[in-house]
C-alpha positions, 0 to 999 in steps of 0.5 A: 279907321284902318292905319296900321300900315300907313307911310307916315315917313316919306323918307328916312330922315335922311337930307342933304346939307342943304336941306334944313338950316345950317348942317341940319341932316336927321332933323333929330327924330326921336318918332321910333319911340311911339312904335308898339312893343319891342321894336328896331330899325335901320336906314340908309340914305344916298344923297347927291347935292349938285350945287354951283355958282358964278363969280361976279364980273370983278372976280374974273365971272368964272364958274364954281363946278358943283363944289357939295359931295354926295353923301350917305347917312346912317340911322339907326333905333331900338324901342322896348316896353318896361311895363305897360306905362314905360318905355325906352328908346335907344337912337343912334343917327347923324345929325350934323354935317357938311361935305365941300370941295370946290374944284380945283382949276377952274378960275374960281375964286376959292378953287380948292376950298374944302370943309368936312363936318361929322357928328354922330349921336346916341340918344337915348330915352325914357317914355310915361304914359298918363291915363289921358293919353298924354305921356312925357318923354326925355333923356340923354344924347351923347354926340361926338364932332370933328371937322377940317377945312381948307381955304386957299384963298385965305392965306393958304388957310387950314384948320383941323378940328380933332373929335370931341365928346358932348353930352346934351338932353332931350325933353318932350311931351306927346298927345295921342287918340288911337281911335283916330290915329292921332299923335301929336308930340314936341320934342326939346333937344338942347344945345350941345357943347365941344371943346374942340381941340384946334390945330391951324396953318396959313400956307404950311406954317402951323399955329399953336394947338388951341381950343374952339368952342362949338356949339350945335344949335338947340331945337325944338320938333312938333311932329303930328299925325291923324287919320283924315278917311278910311285908310288915310292919314295926314302926317307933317312937322315943324322944326326950330333950331336956333342957328343964329347962334351957331359959330365956329371961330377958330383963333388964327382964322379970326386973327387974320380976318379982323375977327370974321367967323369960319362958319355962322348964321345969322338966322333961326330956321323953321323947316316945314313938311306935310304929307298924305299917306295911303293904305293900298292893301294889306302888304302896301302903302304909299305917301307923298310930302313936301318940304319948305324952308323960306330964304332969309336973304343976306349972304351965305357963306362960301362954305355952305352957299345955300338959301332955304329949299322946297321938297317933293317926297314920295315913299312906299312901305311893303309890310309882311308880317312882323317886317316894314320896309320903306322906300323913298326918294326926296327931290330938293330945290335948293334957295339960291342964295349969294356970298360975299368975300372981304372987298366983294359983296355979293361976290358969287351968285348961286342959282337952280341948284338941287339935291336928290336922296333915295333911301331905304329903311327896315323896321321889325317888330318882334 
């Protein structure tokens, strides 16, 4: 079965802030570790979300305007063999992020509110292959995170969280059958704790600097692929992330709101993907995939008013000698959500929102 050049990824791992639960962006993929021989890749995605809502009549019934900014998503990886059983990979990604900016002057109750969260990670992995088609992999992830937010309707509140570095680990197992292009990989990503130096203010009056504890969620990725016909591959994955334990609660904000969290989520999140890849000739392959994350209901944060998604992605891969260039586009139908503030539940309805992501990934075997 000829499957070498079939597209098995629909879009670079890029996503939008509403593509996966919480502030998930990259999905923390480690699949570069399974490439043949010595391999390097670089990916760039551009994501353009369009997210808006309308406040309830009691809050004026005003529209929020588009409150999510476009952003770029970068990724890179290098993989090499140490011997015929042991290999390693170094992977860079931007695992989490948020870009929120409510337009001013709209009459919407959250007009002028903004938030930005930026995370970078470098993961070092080792993989050992046994003789029975099984392998184990694991390593260390070093992650940095920083965040800022401004919420004018909470007493002119603003907060700045300085960059902090934390360390976690990765562990997994895989099974492969090259004769039918089968691979199933299960990977655990630990949570990573951060002690973020935090500066808060209300109405421009600063509060004493404190430390906010933030732990990015632990997660499990199940990735699979298998040949189903000549030159045809079925692929997909399931990702679980423990977003129910994620919480950002600066001291000053909690004191002013009776213990409320700045950002938190009620539910863990499962994200599903399924696709088909087809090799057309020696140079070209194409793929199509769908993604799904169910809506959990309840009230969403004003800094992340989304609930689940559905997506469709198309990709094409051009292969020439040792180089492989993947280009793709993804449309995400963002799940409807309601937000709440003290005294109003719901406070606003966010409906019929979407995002478009495009990207390119260049991979090279040498």
